[in-house]
N, C-alpha and C positions, 0 to 999 in steps of 0.2 A: 410268480407265486401261484401255487396250486389253489384251487377252490373247489369244494364239493358242496353243491347246493343241497340244503336240507340236512347236512351232517355237521355237527358242532366242531368246526375247525379249531384246533387248540394249540398245536405247537408246530412252528415252521421255522426252519433255518433258511435264510436267503441272503443273497449278496446285494449290496448297494449298487445302484445303477448309474447315478450321475456323477461325473468327475468335478462338476462345478463346486465352488467354495461358498455359495451363498444360499440363503433362503429366499424364495420368491413369493411375493404377495400376489395372490391370484383370484381374489374374491370375485372381481368383475368378470373374469374369464370363465369362472366355474359356476355361475348362476347364483351367487350370494350378494345381495344388495340389501343390507340391513343397517339402518341408522341407529346408533346408540345415543339417544338424545336426553335421557333422564340423568340429571346431575345432582340429585338431592339425597341419594341413599348410599353414598360411598361405593359407587360402582354397580354394574349389572352383570349377573352371572352368565356363564356359558357352560355347555355340556356336550360331551362326545359319548355316544352310545349307539349300539345297534338297536333301533326301535322297531324295525320291521322284520327281523329275523332272517336277513339275507347275507349275514356275515360281513357287512362293511359298516363303517361308522357314519351315522347320521349326526346332525347338529341341532341344538336348541340354543337360542340366545334371548336375552332380556334387554330392555332398554328403549325399544321403540314404543312410542305412545300408542301405536296401533295394536300392541300386544306382543306376546312371545313369538319369536320366529322359529318355525319348524322346517328344517331342511333335510330332504331325503337324499342320501348318497346313491346315485344311480350307476356308480361305477367309476373308479379311478379319480375320485374326488371331484366329480361333477355333480351338481346339486339341483334339485327341483324343490321350490318352496311350496308348502302346503298351507291351507288356511290356518290362521292363528286360533288359539283356544282362549276363551275368557277366563278370568280368575274366578275364585269362589263367589257364589251368588251374593251380591251386595257389597263386594269388596271395593273400598274407596282408596286403598293404599297403592303403593308402588311395588311392582314385581321386583324382588330383590335378588334371590339366590336360587340355585337349581341343584337337584340331585335326582338320581334315578336308581330304582331297585325293584326287584320282583317281590312286592310285599305280599301277594296273594298266591304265590307258588304255581302260577299257570304257565310259566315258561317265557314270559316277555317282561320288559322293563317298564315300570310305571313311573310317572313324573311327580316330583314334589317341588312346588314353588313356594318359597317363603315370601312374605309381604311386609314391607315397611309401612307401619301404621294401618294394618288391615289383617283380616283372617287369611291364614295360609291355605293353599290349594293342593289337594292330592288328585291326580288324574289317572284313572285306571286305563291301561293300554288295551284297546279292543281290537288292535290289528289294523293294518293298512292306513296308518297315521290317523286313526280316529281314537278319541279319548273321551272318557266320561268322568265328570266331576263327582267324586265320592267323598269329598272333604267332610261334610257334615255326618254322613253315615258312618265313616271311619272314625270320627271323633278327633280329627286333626285340624279343625278350622278355628283353633285359638288364634287370637290376634296378639300383636306386640310389635316391637321393632325387629322384624325378622331378618336374620343374617344367615350364616351358613347352616347346613344340615348334614347329617351323616347317618349311615345305616350300618347295623351290625347285630349279630345275635349274642347279646351280652349274657342272657340267662341260659343259653345252651339248649333250647328246645327246638332248634332248627329254623324257627321263624325269624325274619329280619326285623329288629326293633329300630326305632328312630330317635335321634337326638336333635333338637332344634335350638339354635343359639339366638338369644335376644339381646340386643344392645341396651341393657337396662340403664336408666338414667338419662336417656336421650330426650332432648327438648322437642316437644310435639309442634307440628306446624300451626296448630290452633292455640298454643300456649300450654304451660304446665310441662310435667315430665312423666315419662312412661317408665314404670319400675317392674314390668313383667319379668319374672325369672326365666331361666332356660327350662325346656321341657324334655322329659324322657318318656317316650311312648312305647310301652311294651305291646308287642304284636300278639294278639290273642288267637290268631290262626283262623278266625272266622270273618275276616274282612274289617275287624274293628281293633282299636287300640285302647290301652289303659294308661293314663298319665301317672307316672311314678317318680318324678324327679325328686320331690321332697322326701318321699318314703325311702328312696335309695340314697338320699343325702348327696345328690349330684346336681342340684338346681343352681349352685354357685351364688345363691343369694341375689344381691343386686350388682354383681360383677358385670361389667359391660362386655359380654363375650361376642367376638366377631366370627370365630370359626371353631368347630370341634371336629374330632375324628375318632371313630372306632378303629383300632389297629392292634394287631398282635405284636407288641414290641418285644416280648420275651420268648416268642416261638413255642408257647406251650399249648396252642390250639384254641385259646379263647382271646377275646378282644379287650384291650384296655381302652379307657376313655381319656382323651387329652383335650384341654381347652386353651385357646388363644384369647386372652383377656386384654382389653384395651385399657389405656390410662395408667399404665405403669411408667416408671422412670428409673433409669440407671442411677442418675445423680441424686434422687431423693425418693426412695421407694416407700412412700407413705400410703400407697393405694394398692392396686390389684397386681397379683402375680399370675402367671400361667399355672394350670392345675392338671395333675395326672392322677387317675384312679386305676389301681391294679385290680384285675379281675381274679378273685379268689373263689372258685367254684360257684360263679354266678353272682357273688357279692362284690360290689365295687368299693374298694378301700383306698382312701387317698394316700399317696406316697410322693406328693409334689416335692417336698423339701428333701426327703431322704434320697430321692432319685436324681436330684440336681436339675430337674426340668422346670423349676419354679422361677424362671427368669422374670424380671420386673421391667417390662418394656410396654410400649404401645403396640401390643402384639396383634398383627393383622391376619396372618395366615399360618397354616401348618403344612410344611412341605416335607415329605418323607422320602428317604433314599439312603444309599450307602456310599458316603463320600470317600471312604478310605479302603473299600473292597475287603473288609474283614468279615463279611457275612452278618453284620449287625445293622439294624436300622438306626439312622440318625435323623435329627429334626432341625429344620431351618425355619425361622420365623422372622417376618419383616417388622419394621419399626419406623419411627420418625427419624430425623437426621441424627439422633443420638447413636444410631448404629443398629443393624440387624444382628440376630443371634444365630449361631450354628452350634448345636448341641450334639456332640459325638458320643456314642454309647460304648461302654467298655463291657467285657464279658460278665461282669457282676451286675449289669443292669443299671449302672450309674452313668449319668451324662455330664460331660465337661464342655463348657462354652469356649469355642476356639475361633470365632468369626474373624478376629483380628489377625491371627496367625495365618488363616487361609486367604486373607485379603478380600473378604466378602461382607465387610461391614456396610458398604455402600454409602452410608451417611446422607441419605436423601429421605424424602417421604415415600416409602415403598409400600406396595400392597401385595398383589399376587406374586407367586414365584413357583418355579417348577424345576426339579432335578431330572434331567434327561441325558442320555448318552447320544448327543446329536451326531457325533462323528463315528460312533460304533467302535470305539477303541478300548472297550472293557471298563470304562469308568464313567460316572455320571457328572455332567456339567450342570451349571446353575444359571437359570434365566430369571431375572428380577424385573418386575414392573414398577416403574417410578412415576410419581405425579409431579415432581419438582425437577426432574432431569430426564435425559434419555434413558430408555431401558438398557439393561446390561446383561451380557452373557459372559460368564466366567468359565474358562476352559480348565477342566480338571487336569492338573499336572503333578508329577511326583515331587517336584521342588516347589515349595511354598514361597510367596503367595501365588494364587492362581492368577493368570493374566486375564484381562478384560478384552474380549474379542468381538463385541457386538457390532461394531462398525464394519469389520471385515466380513461378517456374515449377513449383513443387511438387516440386523435386528435392533438397531439403535433407534427405535421409535421415539419421537419427541412429543407425542400427544400425552394427555393425562391418562395413563394406563392403570387399570385396576385389576382386571380378571384375565386369566390365561388358562387354557386347557390343552393337553397334549394327547396325541394318538396318531396311529398310522392311517391317515386319511386315504391315501392312494394305494395302499397295500403293496408297497415296494420294499418293506422290511426296515424302514427307518422311521423316525418320529417327527411328525409335523405338529403345528400348533395353530390354535385360533386365539385371537387377541381382541379384547374389548376395551375400548378407551372412550371417554366422554366426548360427545359432540363430533364423533367421527363414525365412519362405517366400519362394521365388523371386518377384521382382517383374517384372511386364510393364508397361513404361512407354510408353504411346501418346502420340505427339506431337500436341497440338492447338494448338501455339503458332506454327506456320509461317504466314507470310503472303505469301511470294514464290512465283515459279514455279521449277520445278526441271528438271534434266536428269539422267537416270539412264543410266549406261553399263555394260553387261555384255559385255565382249569375249568372243568365242568363238574359241579357238585351234585350231590343227591338232593332229591326233593325234600323240602321246598326251596332250598337255597341253591338253585341251579348254577348261579354264577360263582359259587364258592367264595362269596364275600367274607373276608376274614382269613383267607388262606395266606400262607407265606411260601415263597418260591425262591430257592437258592439254585444257582447255576455255577458250575465249576468248569473252566476251560484253561488249559495251559498253566495251571497253578494259581489262577486268579478266581476268587469267589465273589459273586454278586448276589444281592438279596433284594427282593421286591415284595411289597404287600399289596394284596388285592383289597382295595378300600373304595367304598362308595361315598364320596364326599370328603376329600382330603385337601382340596384346593380352596383358595379364597372365593367363597360364594359359588364355586364351580365344581365340575367333576371331570376327571381324566378318563381315558379309555381303561376298561378293566383288563384287557389283554396287556401283558407285560413284555417290553422289548429289551433284550440284552445284547449289547455289542460284544462280538467275539474277536474283533480285530482280524488277524490273518488266519485264525483257526477255522476249520471247516466242520467241526462237530463240537458238541458239548461232552466233556468227559463224564460229568455226573449232573443229574438234576434231582433235587429233593423238593417235594411238595409236602407241606404240613397243612392238612385239611382242617377246616373248622371242627373242633372236637378233639384234635390232637393226633389223629391217625396220620402216619407218615408213609410216603411212597418214594422209592428211588428208581431212577432210570439212568441208563448208561449208554454212551457212545451214539447218541442220536445224530445222524448226519443231515446234510442239507436235503430239504424236501421231505423230512419225516414229520410225523404228527403224533401228538398225544391228545386224546379226546376226552376221556372221562375217568373218574377215580375208580378204585377197586370195587366199590359197591355196585357199579353199573357196567363194569367191563363185560364185553361180549354182546352188549345190546346195541347193535349197529344202527338200527332204525329208531331207537329210543322210544319204543312203544311200551316199555315197562315190563317186558318179559323176554326171556331167552327162548327162542323158538326156531322152527325150521327156516324162517326167513334169514335169521342171523346165521344159522348153520350154513346156508348156501353162500353167504358172503364170506364166511370163514374159509370155506373150501376154495373160493377164488383167491383169497390171500395166501393160502398154503401153496397153491400151484403157481403163483406169480413169480416171475424171475427176479423182481426187485420189490422192495417194501413200498407198497402203493398208498397214496392218500386214502384215508378211511380205514385202513387196516390197523391203525394204532389202537383201536379199542379191543383188539384181540391179542395185544402184546402183554399177556398177563405177567410175565417175568421181567418186563422192562428192559430187554436187551436189544431193542431196535430191530427185531424180526418176528415173524410168525412161523412157528414150527410145530412139531408134533407135541412138544410139552405144553404149548399153549392150547392145542386142540384137546388134549386130555383135561386140562383145567376147565375149558369151556364145557365139556361134557359133565364134569362134576358139578359145576355151578348151574348148568341148565336143569339138572335134576332137582336142585334145591331152591331155585328162584321162584318167588311168588309176586304176583302183581299187587301194587298198591291200589286201593280203591280209586276208580276213575275220578271221583270228586276231589281227590287230593292233588290232581295234576300229573299223575304218573310217577315213574321212578321204580326202582327195584329194591327189594329187601333180600339180601343174600341169606 
């Protein structure tokens, strides 16, 4: 895999390397020794994100009584542990869930830790694995029974807002019950947030919410809000159902019933993916032994529950789950964490039901598993996982089972949402369409890598890539081959060094790309017409944009306004 230090690596086609058919648990060999010993908050979150800006995945884990575990990836999934960070001042609760997003628009990812029976903690990323607790200043240190959190720009002002789930109605350790509702924090762009859940009618009352996610389900450039609520029941739905709010020009309007997403289960997680390769996002949510739910979306935005037909009911007490294309064959497979049985991996097949293959892959973990996060830890083009289970050490699961080629897309957005959270990416190859959502906080108490991995099977290029940016702007790219890159959206194209202005330094790099015999890593930012090369037409467009580009004030964190 190519790597360009200091350049936002975004799209890479690469071939799988290992012919073996199993995942390998390598935590001890790779410098990760972290005991998940907390057992009273329904699991401890895990997170995969590039926290130090070196273009590989670092890890954060919760559950050790000594505090959160911070693990720096020093290359090829070898890790060095950094000193832990304390929770918000005075917090007496248990660290529960994790998410990461660039809330202040300074180009790095900050950490949000929700707390079970205590105030939540926001840590500003100051670089080099140092973090500052800004919970109180930001106005995010509310307490409650903290569960999952999710980031997204629901009001369309460019700043990432935050939704925090509280498991309302939980019995407290000291007696009594906690009925804190969910929170919606609108980012004011000055380092502070305004709580607006009741005002926007998305607080969910006293529903016991375990996970929420902001995601663009209808591909219109804004994010919807979906909640996984506990304590529902297929057999006697007298309590809570899952809830979906459609985003209508920044106003959130509930459409749970009309969309078919209002399943009545003990809903634990929200797992997003495209199970039937139709270019539409589907939703999987876990449950008690009554059976998990798989909701497949149709072109009209309605969801149909089909878990039984797909063979993924599981019928165990399930928690986290993830849809990944582990074998890179152009479809997403399903991994499910179970507390009452071994974990399961269902291989996506054209003929239903899907077969369960966890034992063959070395993934049938028998511990009480809650949380899982996926990402390419060793930068070899396939998807690895980290797994958190009670009373065991954190597991690092390296993928040796992939046999196909892959396409990895990491869109870079304009300031202040540099990670383009809320974007949707479609990839077409050989007549197969796949879709992914760039979501920060869509796993049970956890967060996956923001870069998206697409299996291409035997294909060596993507016929077409479509990116729908937050706000609705769409960009197409064609025929990107192995080793090619896409770095930044139209508003920042041409800014090779990302200093916020198109100048002579960028022009020098453009000249090098024009004269190169092949399309080189880093030249993707000059591919204005998206045809996988840099030619005279791109140079003309650079000249036109250079004349009209203006720098965003330095206090804003950079970026370019065309």
